[in-house]
MOPAC internal coordinates of N, CA, C and O (Angstrom, degrees):
PM7 1SCF
backbone

  N    0.0000 0     0.00 0     0.00 0    0    0    0
  C    1.4105 1     0.00 0     0.00 0    1    0    0
  C    1.5334 1   110.76 1     0.00 0    2    1    0
  O    1.2310 1   121.25 1   141.74 1    3    2    1
  N    1.3260 1   115.22 1   -38.26 1    3    2    1
  C    1.5387 1   117.80 1   174.26 1    5    3    2
  C    1.5262 1   113.81 1   -60.92 1    6    5    3
  O    1.2310 1   120.82 1   141.07 1    7    6    5
  N    1.2653 1   116.03 1   -38.93 1    7    6    5
  C    1.4637 1   119.94 1  -178.63 1    9    7    6
  C    1.5522 1   110.97 1   -66.13 1   10    9    7
  O    1.2310 1   121.24 1   140.83 1   11   10    9
  N    1.3677 1   115.24 1   -39.17 1   11   10    9
  C    1.4504 1   119.85 1   178.79 1   13   11   10
  C    1.5620 1   109.23 1   -66.46 1   14   13   11
  O    1.2310 1   121.17 1   133.20 1   15   14   13
  N    1.2711 1   115.36 1   -46.80 1   15   14   13
  C    1.5918 1   124.07 1   176.87 1   17   15   14
  C    1.5130 1   108.17 1   -56.45 1   18   17   15
  O    1.2310 1   121.09 1   131.93 1   19   18   17
  N    1.3850 1   115.52 1   -48.07 1   19   18   17
  C    1.4861 1   113.43 1  -178.53 1   21   19   18
  C    1.5706 1   114.44 1   -69.66 1   22   21   19
  O    1.2310 1   118.97 1   149.03 1   23   22   21
  N    1.2312 1   119.58 1   -30.97 1   23   22   21
  C    1.4598 1   124.83 1   174.06 1   25   23   22
  C    1.5802 1   108.19 1   -66.89 1   26   25   23
  O    1.2310 1   120.88 1   139.44 1   27   26   25
  N    1.2392 1   115.93 1   -40.56 1   27   26   25
  C    1.4608 1   120.82 1  -176.84 1   29   27   26
  C    1.5606 1   107.85 1   -68.18 1   30   29   27
  O    1.2310 1   120.95 1   133.81 1   31   30   29
  N    1.2977 1   115.79 1   -46.19 1   31   30   29
  C    1.5445 1   119.29 1   177.61 1   33   31   30
  C    1.5365 1   111.64 1   -66.40 1   34   33   31
  O    1.2310 1   118.99 1   146.47 1   35   34   33
  N    1.3950 1   119.54 1   -33.53 1   35   34   33
  C    1.3841 1   119.72 1   174.94 1   37   35   34
  C    1.5220 1   114.83 1   -69.04 1   38   37   35
  O    1.2310 1   121.35 1   141.25 1   39   38   37
  N    1.3137 1   115.02 1   -38.75 1   39   38   37
  C    1.4212 1   118.70 1   176.75 1   41   39   38
  C    1.5545 1   111.55 1   -70.66 1   42   41   39
  O    1.2310 1   118.95 1   140.37 1   43   42   41
  N    1.2584 1   119.61 1   -39.63 1   43   42   41
  C    1.4738 1   123.42 1   179.35 1   45   43   42
  C    1.5955 1   108.22 1   -62.67 1   46   45   43
  O    1.2310 1   122.83 1   134.88 1   47   46   45
  N    1.3871 1   112.18 1   -45.12 1   47   46   45
  C    1.5418 1   117.26 1   177.96 1   49   47   46
  C    1.4818 1   111.32 1   -63.36 1   50   49   47
  O    1.2310 1   118.53 1   141.96 1   51   50   49
  N    1.2491 1   120.41 1   -38.04 1   51   50   49
  C    1.4688 1   125.74 1  -178.49 1   53   51   50
  C    1.5301 1   108.22 1   -67.92 1   54   53   51
  O    1.2310 1   118.90 1   141.35 1   55   54   53
  N    1.2751 1   119.70 1   -38.65 1   55   54   53
  C    1.5013 1   122.15 1   175.04 1   57   55   54
  C    1.4652 1   112.21 1   -70.56 1   58   57   55
  O    1.2310 1   119.78 1   139.63 1   59   58   57
  N    1.2446 1   118.03 1   -40.37 1   59   58   57
  C    1.4965 1   120.62 1   178.51 1   61   59   58
  C    1.5301 1   117.60 1   -81.10 1   62   61   59
  O    1.2310 1   121.32 1   161.46 1   63   62   61
  N    1.3774 1   115.08 1   -18.54 1   63   62   61
  C    1.5342 1   117.51 1  -175.98 1   65   63   62
  C    1.5165 1   114.38 1   -51.70 1   66   65   63
  O    1.2310 1   121.60 1   133.85 1   67   66   65
  N    1.4122 1   114.55 1   -46.15 1   67   66   65
  C    1.5096 1   118.65 1  -179.26 1   69   67   66
  C    1.5326 1   108.88 1   -56.60 1   70   69   67
  O    1.2310 1   117.94 1   143.66 1   71   70   69
  N    1.2768 1   121.53 1   -36.34 1   71   70   69
  C    1.4518 1   124.93 1  -178.43 1   73   71   70
  C    1.5663 1   110.64 1   -64.91 1   74   73   71
  O    1.2310 1   119.45 1   138.06 1   75   74   73
  N    1.2901 1   118.65 1   -41.94 1   75   74   73
  C    1.4939 1   127.87 1  -178.92 1   77   75   74
  C    1.6684 1   105.33 1   -75.98 1   78   77   75
  O    1.2310 1   119.63 1   136.01 1   79   78   77
  N    1.2817 1   118.32 1   -43.99 1   79   78   77
  C    1.3341 1   120.49 1  -175.16 1   81   79   78
  C    1.6027 1   113.34 1   -69.83 1   82   81   79
  O    1.2310 1   120.94 1   153.17 1   83   82   81
  N    1.3762 1   115.81 1   -26.83 1   83   82   81
  C    1.4011 1   117.11 1   174.36 1   85   83   82
  C    1.4962 1   117.91 1   -89.47 1   86   85   83
  O    1.2310 1   122.44 1  -164.19 1   87   86   85
  N    1.3620 1   112.94 1    15.81 1   87   86   85
  C    1.4608 1   124.79 1  -178.55 1   89   87   86
  C    1.5126 1   115.15 1    59.15 1   90   89   87
  O    1.2310 1   122.86 1  -134.93 1   91   90   89
  N    1.3084 1   112.13 1    45.07 1   91   90   89
  C    1.4231 1   117.72 1   172.10 1   93   91   90
  C    1.4645 1   110.50 1   -79.95 1   94   93   91
  O    1.2310 1   120.93 1   -87.45 1   95   94   93
  N    1.2764 1   115.82 1    92.55 1   95   94   93
  C    1.4724 1   127.15 1  -166.74 1   97   95   94
  C    1.5578 1   112.67 1   -78.75 1   98   97   95
  O    1.2310 1   122.98 1   141.71 1   99   98   97
  N    1.3794 1   111.90 1   -38.29 1   99   98   97
  C    1.4554 1   117.51 1  -176.39 1  101   99   98
  C    1.4340 1   115.90 1   -87.36 1  102  101   99
  O    1.2310 1   119.26 1   -24.39 1  103  102  101
  N    1.2354 1   119.02 1   155.61 1  103  102  101
  C    1.5135 1   124.68 1   178.44 1  105  103  102
  C    1.6310 1   110.55 1   -59.28 1  106  105  103
  O    1.2310 1   123.71 1   143.36 1  107  106  105
  N    1.3084 1   110.48 1   -36.64 1  107  106  105
  C    1.4306 1   117.90 1  -176.94 1  109  107  106
  C    1.5253 1   113.10 1   -66.40 1  110  109  107
  O    1.2310 1   123.50 1   139.56 1  111  110  109
  N    1.3963 1   110.89 1   -40.44 1  111  110  109
  C    1.5091 1   115.36 1   177.78 1  113  111  110
  C    1.4412 1   111.25 1   -74.30 1  114  113  111
  O    1.2310 1   116.03 1   151.28 1  115  114  113
  N    1.3318 1   125.15 1   -28.72 1  115  114  113
  C    1.5116 1   124.34 1   174.32 1  117  115  114
  C    1.4109 1   108.07 1   -65.97 1  118  117  115
  O    1.2310 1   119.08 1   131.13 1  119  118  117
  N    1.3459 1   119.36 1   -48.87 1  119  118  117
  C    1.6004 1   123.49 1  -176.97 1  121  119  118
  C    1.5602 1   103.67 1   -62.74 1  122  121  119
  O    1.2310 1   116.03 1   130.63 1  123  122  121
  N    1.2640 1   125.14 1   -49.37 1  123  122  121
  C    1.3911 1   118.92 1  -172.86 1  125  123  122
  C    1.5877 1   110.83 1   -72.90 1  126  125  123
  O    1.2310 1   119.49 1   150.02 1  127  126  125
  N    1.2182 1   118.57 1   -29.98 1  127  126  125
  C    1.5194 1   116.72 1   175.46 1  129  127  126
  C    1.4389 1   110.79 1   -70.50 1  130  129  127
  O    1.2310 1   118.75 1   147.77 1  131  130  129
  N    1.3308 1   119.98 1   -32.23 1  131  130  129
  C    1.5798 1   124.06 1  -179.69 1  133  131  130
  C    1.5466 1   103.96 1   -71.81 1  134  133  131
  O    1.2310 1   117.95 1   133.94 1  135  134  133
  N    1.2887 1   121.51 1   -46.06 1  135  134  133
  C    1.3238 1   127.84 1  -179.41 1  137  135  134
  C    1.5607 1   111.95 1   -62.54 1  138  137  135
  O    1.2310 1   122.93 1   141.95 1  139  138  137
  N    1.2626 1   111.99 1   -38.05 1  139  138  137
  C    1.5319 1   120.14 1  -177.64 1  141  139  138
  C    1.5232 1   105.73 1   -66.85 1  142  141  139
  O    1.2310 1   119.46 1   138.08 1  143  142  141
  N    1.3627 1   118.64 1   -41.92 1  143  142  141
  C    1.4820 1   122.94 1   175.97 1  145  143  142
  C    1.4096 1   114.74 1   -56.93 1  146  145  143
  O    1.2310 1   124.28 1   128.08 1  147  146  145
  N    1.3748 1   109.39 1   -51.92 1  147  146  145
  C    1.5310 1   117.56 1   176.86 1  149  147  146
  C    1.4459 1   116.67 1   -60.19 1  150  149  147
  O    1.2310 1   121.27 1   136.65 1  151  150  149
  N    1.3757 1   115.18 1   -43.35 1  151  150  149
  C    1.4488 1   120.05 1  -177.18 1  153  151  150
  C    1.4963 1   116.75 1   -80.74 1  154  153  151
  O    1.2310 1   118.69 1   156.68 1  155  154  153
  N    1.3463 1   120.10 1   -23.32 1  155  154  153
  C    1.3903 1   120.85 1   177.65 1  157  155  154
  C    1.5441 1   114.69 1   -91.70 1  158  157  155
  O    1.2310 1   122.25 1   148.35 1  159  158  157
  N    1.3870 1   113.30 1   -31.65 1  159  158  157
  C    1.4490 1   114.26 1  -172.82 1  161  159  158
  C    1.5503 1   111.85 1  -112.88 1  162  161  159
  O    1.2310 1   118.69 1   135.36 1  163  162  161
  N    1.2948 1   120.11 1   -44.64 1  163  162  161
  C    1.3997 1   122.55 1  -176.88 1  165  163  162
  C    1.5034 1   114.39 1   -80.42 1  166  165  163
  O    1.2310 1   115.29 1   138.21 1  167  166  165
  N    1.2616 1   126.55 1   -41.79 1  167  166  165
  C    1.3944 1   130.68 1   176.90 1  169  167  166
  C    1.4759 1   115.73 1   -53.54 1  170  169  167
  O    1.2310 1   121.28 1   128.36 1  171  170  169
  N    1.3722 1   115.15 1   -51.64 1  171  170  169
  C    1.5447 1   111.57 1  -178.30 1  173  171  170
  C    1.5526 1   110.60 1   -63.79 1  174  173  171
  O    1.2310 1   118.60 1   144.25 1  175  174  173
  N    1.3611 1   120.27 1   -35.75 1  175  174  173
  C    1.4535 1   116.87 1   174.23 1  177  175  174
  C    1.4127 1   115.45 1   -61.27 1  178  177  175
  O    1.2310 1   121.08 1   139.49 1  179  178  177
  N    1.3376 1   115.54 1   -40.51 1  179  178  177
  C    1.4945 1   120.47 1   178.02 1  181  179  178
  C    1.4855 1   114.41 1   -70.35 1  182  181  179
  O    1.2310 1   120.20 1   146.73 1  183  182  181
  N    1.2884 1   117.22 1   -33.27 1  183  182  181
  C    1.4861 1   118.36 1   175.08 1  185  183  182
  C    1.6309 1   108.34 1   -68.23 1  186  185  183
  O    1.2310 1   119.76 1   143.78 1  187  186  185
  N    1.3159 1   118.07 1   -36.22 1  187  186  185
  C    1.3549 1   122.39 1  -176.92 1  189  187  186
  C    1.5720 1   108.76 1   -66.85 1  190  189  187
  O    1.2310 1   122.56 1   134.72 1  191  190  189
  N    1.3888 1   112.70 1   -45.28 1  191  190  189
  C    1.5092 1   119.79 1  -178.89 1  193  191  190
  C    1.5482 1   107.93 1   -62.50 1  194  193  191
  O    1.2310 1   120.10 1   133.15 1  195  194  193
  N    1.2771 1   117.41 1   -46.85 1  195  194  193
  C    1.4490 1   123.41 1  -174.51 1  197  195  194
  C    1.6161 1   108.04 1   -63.58 1  198  197  195
  O    1.2310 1   121.28 1   136.03 1  199  198  197
  N    1.3263 1   115.16 1   -43.97 1  199  198  197
  C    1.4322 1   120.27 1  -178.87 1  201  199  198
  C    1.5997 1   110.59 1   -67.45 1  202  201  199
  O    1.2310 1   121.42 1   143.26 1  203  202  201
  N    1.4020 1   114.89 1   -36.74 1  203  202  201
  C    1.4333 1   115.46 1   177.98 1  205  203  202
  C    1.5653 1   110.37 1   -73.24 1  206  205  203
  O    1.2310 1   119.45 1   148.92 1  207  206  205
  N    1.2909 1   118.66 1   -31.08 1  207  206  205
  C    1.4861 1   120.00 1   173.31 1  209  207  206
  C    1.5471 1   108.54 1   -63.20 1  210  209  207
  O    1.2310 1   121.10 1   132.81 1  211  210  209
  N    1.3938 1   115.50 1   -47.19 1  211  210  209
  C    1.4705 1   112.26 1  -177.90 1  213  211  210
  C    1.5257 1   116.17 1   -63.71 1  214  213  211
  O    1.2310 1   122.55 1   145.64 1  215  214  213
  N    1.3215 1   112.72 1   -34.36 1  215  214  213
  C    1.5043 1   117.75 1   175.87 1  217  215  214
  C    1.4370 1   113.83 1   -68.82 1  218  217  215
  O    1.2310 1   122.61 1   142.41 1  219  218  217
  N    1.3568 1   112.60 1   -37.59 1  219  218  217
  C    1.5545 1   112.23 1   172.68 1  221  219  218
  C    1.5319 1   112.04 1   -63.63 1  222  221  219
  O    1.2310 1   117.97 1   149.04 1  223  222  221
  N    1.2983 1   121.47 1   -30.96 1  223  222  221
  C    1.4105 1   124.01 1  -179.74 1  225  223  222
  C    1.4735 1   109.48 1   -73.48 1  226  225  223
  O    1.2310 1   118.50 1   144.59 1  227  226  225
  N    1.3821 1   120.46 1   -35.41 1  227  226  225
  C    1.4533 1   123.84 1   176.45 1  229  227  226
  C    1.4745 1   108.15 1   -64.78 1  230  229  227
  O    1.2310 1   120.66 1   127.29 1  231  230  229
  N    1.3449 1   116.34 1   -52.71 1  231  230  229
  C    1.4183 1   121.67 1   178.60 1  233  231  230
  C    1.5035 1   115.05 1   -51.21 1  234  233  231
  O    1.2310 1   122.49 1   128.32 1  235  234  233
  N    1.2473 1   112.84 1   -51.68 1  235  234  233
  C    1.4017 1   121.96 1  -178.98 1  237  235  234
  C    1.5589 1   112.47 1   -61.77 1  238  237  235
  O    1.2310 1   120.69 1   140.43 1  239  238  237
  N    1.2734 1   116.28 1   -39.57 1  239  238  237
  C    1.4480 1   123.80 1   176.76 1  241  239  238
  C    1.6947 1   110.22 1   -66.93 1  242  241  239
  O    1.2310 1   120.45 1   139.10 1  243  242  241
  N    1.2871 1   116.75 1   -40.90 1  243  242  241
  C    1.4709 1   119.48 1   176.08 1  245  243  242
  C    1.4493 1   112.51 1   -70.97 1  246  245  243
  O    1.2310 1   120.09 1   127.57 1  247  246  245
  N    1.3388 1   117.43 1   -52.43 1  247  246  245
  C    1.4262 1   123.00 1  -176.49 1  249  247  246
  C    1.4670 1   117.52 1   -61.10 1  250  249  247
  O    1.2310 1   119.78 1   151.92 1  251  250  249
  N    1.3651 1   118.02 1   -28.08 1  251  250  249
  C    1.4620 1   117.13 1  -174.98 1  253  251  250
  C    1.5304 1   104.07 1  -114.64 1  254  253  251
  O    1.2310 1   123.58 1  -114.23 1  255  254  253
  N    1.2939 1   110.75 1    65.77 1  255  254  253
  C    1.5701 1   117.86 1  -179.58 1  257  255  254
  C    1.6265 1   108.89 1   -73.47 1  258  257  255
  O    1.2310 1   119.31 1   152.94 1  259  258  257
  N    1.2854 1   118.93 1   -27.06 1  259  258  257
  C    1.4378 1   119.96 1  -179.57 1  261  259  258
  C    1.4404 1   115.94 1   -86.83 1  262  261  259
  O    1.2310 1   118.68 1   157.35 1  263  262  261
  N    1.3969 1   120.13 1   -22.65 1  263  262  261
  C    1.4548 1   122.84 1  -173.78 1  265  263  262
  C    1.5805 1   105.58 1  -101.40 1  266  265  263
  O    1.2310 1   118.04 1   -64.83 1  267  266  265
  N    1.3532 1   121.34 1   115.17 1  267  266  265
  C    1.4138 1   125.09 1  -178.66 1  269  267  266
  C    1.5663 1   114.74 1   -66.28 1  270  269  267
  O    1.2310 1   123.06 1   142.42 1  271  270  269
  N    1.3048 1   111.74 1   -37.58 1  271  270  269
  C    1.4349 1   114.31 1   177.94 1  273  271  270
  C    1.5850 1   117.16 1   -66.02 1  274  273  271
  O    1.2310 1   123.75 1   143.43 1  275  274  273
  N    1.2447 1   110.42 1   -36.57 1  275  274  273
  C    1.5551 1   121.54 1   176.40 1  277  275  274
  C    1.5073 1   106.63 1   -65.98 1  278  277  275
  O    1.2310 1   120.24 1   135.70 1  279  278  277
  N    1.2721 1   117.14 1   -44.30 1  279  278  277
  C    1.5093 1   122.48 1   174.98 1  281  279  278
  C    1.4201 1   114.34 1   -57.77 1  282  281  279
  O    1.2310 1   119.97 1   139.55 1  283  282  281
  N    1.2416 1   117.67 1   -40.45 1  283  282  281
  C    1.5113 1   124.32 1  -177.82 1  285  283  282
  C    1.6609 1   103.13 1   -66.34 1  286  285  283
  O    1.2310 1   122.47 1   130.60 1  287  286  285
  N    1.3093 1   112.86 1   -49.40 1  287  286  285
  C    1.5213 1   117.57 1  -175.55 1  289  287  286
  C    1.5591 1   105.46 1   -56.74 1  290  289  287
  O    1.2310 1   121.45 1   133.48 1  291  290  289
  N    1.2807 1   114.83 1   -46.52 1  291  290  289
  C    1.5278 1   122.11 1  -179.62 1  293  291  290
  C    1.5680 1   109.32 1   -56.49 1  294  293  291
  O    1.2310 1   122.91 1   131.22 1  295  294  293
  N    1.2922 1   112.02 1   -48.78 1  295  294  293
  C    1.5178 1   118.48 1  -177.78 1  297  295  294
  C    1.5299 1   108.61 1   -62.54 1  298  297  295
  O    1.2310 1   118.55 1   140.67 1  299  298  297
  N    1.2877 1   120.36 1   -39.33 1  299  298  297
  C    1.4388 1   124.05 1   178.04 1  301  299  298
  C    1.4968 1   108.57 1   -62.10 1  302  301  299
  O    1.2310 1   118.91 1   129.49 1  303  302  301
  N    1.4519 1   119.69 1   -50.51 1  303  302  301
  C    1.4468 1   119.46 1   177.48 1  305  303  302
  C    1.4166 1   112.47 1   -59.86 1  306  305  303
  O    1.2310 1   116.62 1   142.62 1  307  306  305
  N    1.3590 1   124.04 1   -37.38 1  307  306  305
  C    1.4562 1   120.03 1  -179.52 1  309  307  306
  C    1.5325 1   105.55 1   -65.30 1  310  309  307
  O    1.2310 1   117.03 1   135.84 1  311  310  309
  N    1.2949 1   123.25 1   -44.16 1  311  310  309
  C    1.4287 1   122.21 1  -172.49 1  313  311  310
  C    1.4905 1   111.35 1   -60.93 1  314  313  311
  O    1.2310 1   122.19 1   134.52 1  315  314  313
  N    1.4671 1   113.41 1   -45.48 1  315  314  313
  C    1.4896 1   117.36 1   179.80 1  317  315  314
  C    1.4544 1   113.41 1   -71.99 1  318  317  315
  O    1.2310 1   119.03 1   154.61 1  319  318  317
  N    1.3611 1   119.45 1   -25.39 1  319  318  317
  C    1.4423 1   120.23 1   173.03 1  321  319  318
  C    1.4854 1   111.72 1   -65.10 1  322  321  319
  O    1.2310 1   120.61 1   132.85 1  323  322  321
  N    1.2891 1   116.43 1   -47.15 1  323  322  321
  C    1.4871 1   124.63 1   171.33 1  325  323  322
  C    1.4904 1   112.62 1   -55.66 1  326  325  323
  O    1.2310 1   117.55 1   134.50 1  327  326  325
  N    1.2388 1   122.26 1   -45.50 1  327  326  325
  C    1.3833 1   126.87 1   176.53 1  329  327  326
  C    1.5645 1   111.60 1   -57.73 1  330  329  327
  O    1.2310 1   121.49 1   132.85 1  331  330  329
  N    1.2552 1   114.76 1   -47.15 1  331  330  329
  C    1.4659 1   123.29 1  -175.87 1  333  331  330
  C    1.6120 1   106.50 1   -67.57 1  334  333  331
  O    1.2310 1   119.13 1   138.29 1  335  334  333
  N    1.2203 1   119.26 1   -41.71 1  335  334  333
  C    1.4930 1   127.64 1  -176.56 1  337  335  334
  C    1.5383 1   103.80 1   -65.64 1  338  337  335
  O    1.2310 1   119.10 1   133.43 1  339  338  337
  N    1.3191 1   119.32 1   -46.57 1  339  338  337
  C    1.4889 1   123.88 1  -174.05 1  341  339  338
  C    1.6001 1   102.34 1   -68.87 1  342  341  339
  O    1.2310 1   118.54 1   135.92 1  343  342  341
  N    1.2893 1   120.38 1   -44.08 1  343  342  341
  C    1.5079 1   122.58 1  -173.67 1  345  343  342
  C    1.5752 1   107.95 1   -57.46 1  346  345  343
  O    1.2310 1   122.91 1   135.43 1  347  346  345
  N    1.3979 1   112.03 1   -44.57 1  347  346  345
  C    1.4975 1   114.87 1  -174.93 1  349  347  346
  C    1.5958 1   108.83 1   -75.07 1  350  349  347
  O    1.2310 1   117.20 1   149.12 1  351  350  349
  N    1.2647 1   122.93 1   -30.88 1  351  350  349
  C    1.4083 1   122.69 1   174.70 1  353  351  350
  C    1.5004 1   109.76 1   -71.36 1  354  353  351
  O    1.2310 1   119.14 1   145.97 1  355  354  353
  N    1.3098 1   119.25 1   -34.03 1  355  354  353
  C    1.5540 1   124.10 1   173.37 1  357  355  354
  C    1.4394 1   107.08 1   -64.90 1  358  357  355
  O    1.2310 1   118.73 1   135.70 1  359  358  357
  N    1.3535 1   120.02 1   -44.30 1  359  358  357
  C    1.4875 1   118.55 1  -179.31 1  361  359  358
  C    1.5076 1   111.11 1   -59.01 1  362  361  359
  O    1.2310 1   121.75 1   136.98 1  363  362  361
  N    1.3996 1   114.25 1   -43.02 1  363  362  361
  C    1.5218 1   116.09 1  -178.18 1  365  363  362
  C    1.4909 1   110.79 1   -62.45 1  366  365  363
  O    1.2310 1   121.94 1   140.43 1  367  366  365
  N    1.3688 1   113.89 1   -39.57 1  367  366  365
  C    1.4720 1   117.87 1  -178.14 1  369  367  366
  C    1.4591 1   113.86 1   -68.55 1  370  369  367
  O    1.2310 1   119.87 1   141.54 1  371  370  369
  N    1.3066 1   117.85 1   -38.46 1  371  370  369
  C    1.5218 1   125.24 1   176.29 1  373  371  370
  C    1.5428 1   109.53 1   -62.89 1  374  373  371
  O    1.2310 1   120.12 1   139.10 1  375  374  373
  N    1.3036 1   117.37 1   -40.90 1  375  374  373
  C    1.4185 1   117.55 1  -171.33 1  377  375  374
  C    1.5783 1   103.55 1   -73.56 1  378  377  375
  O    1.2310 1   119.02 1   140.62 1  379  378  377
  N    1.2834 1   119.47 1   -39.38 1  379  378  377
  C    1.4939 1   118.30 1   176.33 1  381  379  378
  C    1.5249 1   113.44 1   -61.78 1  382  381  379
  O    1.2310 1   121.13 1   136.97 1  383  382  381
  N    1.3488 1   115.44 1   -43.03 1  383  382  381
  C    1.4595 1   120.32 1   177.62 1  385  383  382
  C    1.4623 1   109.66 1   -60.13 1  386  385  383
  O    1.2310 1   116.71 1   126.07 1  387  386  385
  N    1.3221 1   123.86 1   -53.93 1  387  386  385
  C    1.3708 1   129.78 1  -177.13 1  389  387  386
  C    1.4929 1   112.35 1   -64.30 1  390  389  387
  O    1.2310 1   118.37 1   140.02 1  391  390  389
  N    1.2658 1   120.72 1   -39.98 1  391  390  389
  C    1.4972 1   123.07 1   178.83 1  393  391  390
  C    1.4810 1   108.88 1   -68.85 1  394  393  391
  O    1.2310 1   121.01 1   143.86 1  395  394  393
  N    1.3459 1   115.68 1   -36.14 1  395  394  393
  C    1.5097 1   112.06 1  -176.50 1  397  395  394
  C    1.6075 1   107.54 1   -81.59 1  398  397  395
  O    1.2310 1   121.07 1   148.85 1  399  398  397
  N    1.3368 1   115.56 1   -31.15 1  399  398  397
  C    1.4367 1   117.25 1  -179.95 1  401  399  398
  C    1.5925 1   116.01 1   -73.84 1  402  401  399
  O    1.2310 1   121.24 1   134.90 1  403  402  401
  N    1.4034 1   115.24 1   -45.10 1  403  402  401
  C    1.3840 1   114.75 1  -178.07 1  405  403  402
  C    1.4759 1   117.73 1   -92.30 1  406  405  403
  O    1.2310 1   121.01 1   149.84 1  407  406  405
  N    1.3338 1   115.67 1   -30.16 1  407  406  405
  C    1.4830 1   119.97 1  -179.88 1  409  407  406
  C    1.5293 1   113.63 1  -107.60 1  410  409  407
  O    1.2310 1   117.82 1   178.86 1  411  410  409
  N    1.3215 1   121.76 1    -1.14 1  411  410  409
  C    1.4601 1   129.90 1   177.15 1  413  411  410
  C    1.4835 1   110.46 1    49.95 1  414  413  411
  O    1.2310 1   122.98 1  -131.59 1  415  414  413
  N    1.3816 1   111.89 1    48.41 1  415  414  413
  C    1.5516 1   120.32 1   170.79 1  417  415  414
  C    1.5376 1   108.31 1  -134.03 1  418  417  415
  O    1.2310 1   120.63 1   -21.80 1  419  418  417
  N    1.2333 1   116.40 1   158.20 1  419  418  417
  C    1.5000 1   123.26 1   177.51 1  421  419  418
  C    1.4747 1   107.14 1  -101.41 1  422  421  419
  O    1.2310 1   120.71 1   -76.93 1  423  422  421
  N    1.3757 1   116.26 1   103.07 1  423  422  421
  C    1.4985 1   119.33 1  -179.32 1  425  423  422
  C    1.4116 1   109.02 1   -96.28 1  426  425  423
  O    1.2310 1   118.87 1   -64.19 1  427  426  425
  N    1.3006 1   119.75 1   115.81 1  427  426  425
  C    1.4643 1   126.63 1   173.47 1  429  427  426
  C    1.4449 1   114.97 1   -91.46 1  430  429  427
  O    1.2310 1   117.49 1   -90.26 1  431  430  429
  N    1.3742 1   122.38 1    89.74 1  431  430  429
  C    1.3403 1   122.06 1   179.66 1  433  431  430
  C    1.4978 1   112.38 1  -107.28 1  434  433  431
  O    1.2310 1   121.31 1  -143.19 1  435  434  433
  N    1.2519 1   115.10 1    36.81 1  435  434  433
  C    1.4566 1   118.39 1   174.19 1  437  435  434
  C    1.5593 1   111.90 1   -73.51 1  438  437  435
  O    1.2310 1   120.00 1   -39.56 1  439  438  437
  N    1.2504 1   117.61 1   140.44 1  439  438  437
  C    1.4217 1   120.04 1  -177.95 1  441  439  438
  C    1.6028 1   109.34 1   -63.42 1  442  441  439
  O    1.2310 1   121.21 1   -53.07 1  443  442  441
  N    1.2971 1   115.29 1   126.93 1  443  442  441
  C    1.4701 1   119.78 1  -179.68 1  445  443  442
  C    1.5220 1   112.88 1  -131.82 1  446  445  443
  O    1.2310 1   119.30 1   -23.29 1  447  446  445
  N    1.2817 1   118.94 1   156.71 1  447  446  445
  C    1.4544 1   124.84 1   177.73 1  449  447  446
  C    1.5756 1   102.17 1   -82.14 1  450  449  447
  O    1.2310 1   122.15 1   -37.80 1  451  450  449
  N    1.3954 1   113.49 1   142.20 1  451  450  449
  C    1.5005 1   117.83 1   175.26 1  453  451  450
  C    1.3913 1   107.51 1   -74.47 1  454  453  451
  O    1.2310 1   121.13 1   -56.79 1  455  454  453
  N    1.3851 1   115.44 1   123.21 1  455  454  453
  C    1.5289 1   125.03 1  -173.14 1  457  455  454
  C    1.5277 1   106.60 1  -102.23 1  458  457  455
  O    1.2310 1   116.21 1   164.34 1  459  458  457
  N    1.2585 1   124.81 1   -15.66 1  459  458  457
  C    1.3627 1   117.44 1  -176.59 1  461  459  458
  C    1.5521 1   112.94 1  -117.33 1  462  461  459
  O    1.2310 1   120.10 1   180.00 1  463  462  461

């Protein structure tokens, strides 16, 4: 249990270290820099993984039309892929609602391609 807690603290510290190193002195700056890291780097990867899992489930469902057990496994992957995609879209919506409600700013943390 201590090893898990130490890894969790180390990971959290590594995520928040750029906030403190860049002199983010206010709570608002720390929250926004943490959400920026999550929104710009972690969310696109999670969206891609969830979409790949969903597509894997669709392909498994279609390709195993004769095997009922494989079709059920494909159905389960499709459902969990949709749940994961919904959870990530809900996260982005909640971040925008809370940032505009509590900090009076409009935070756009939608996954975007780098254009510059």
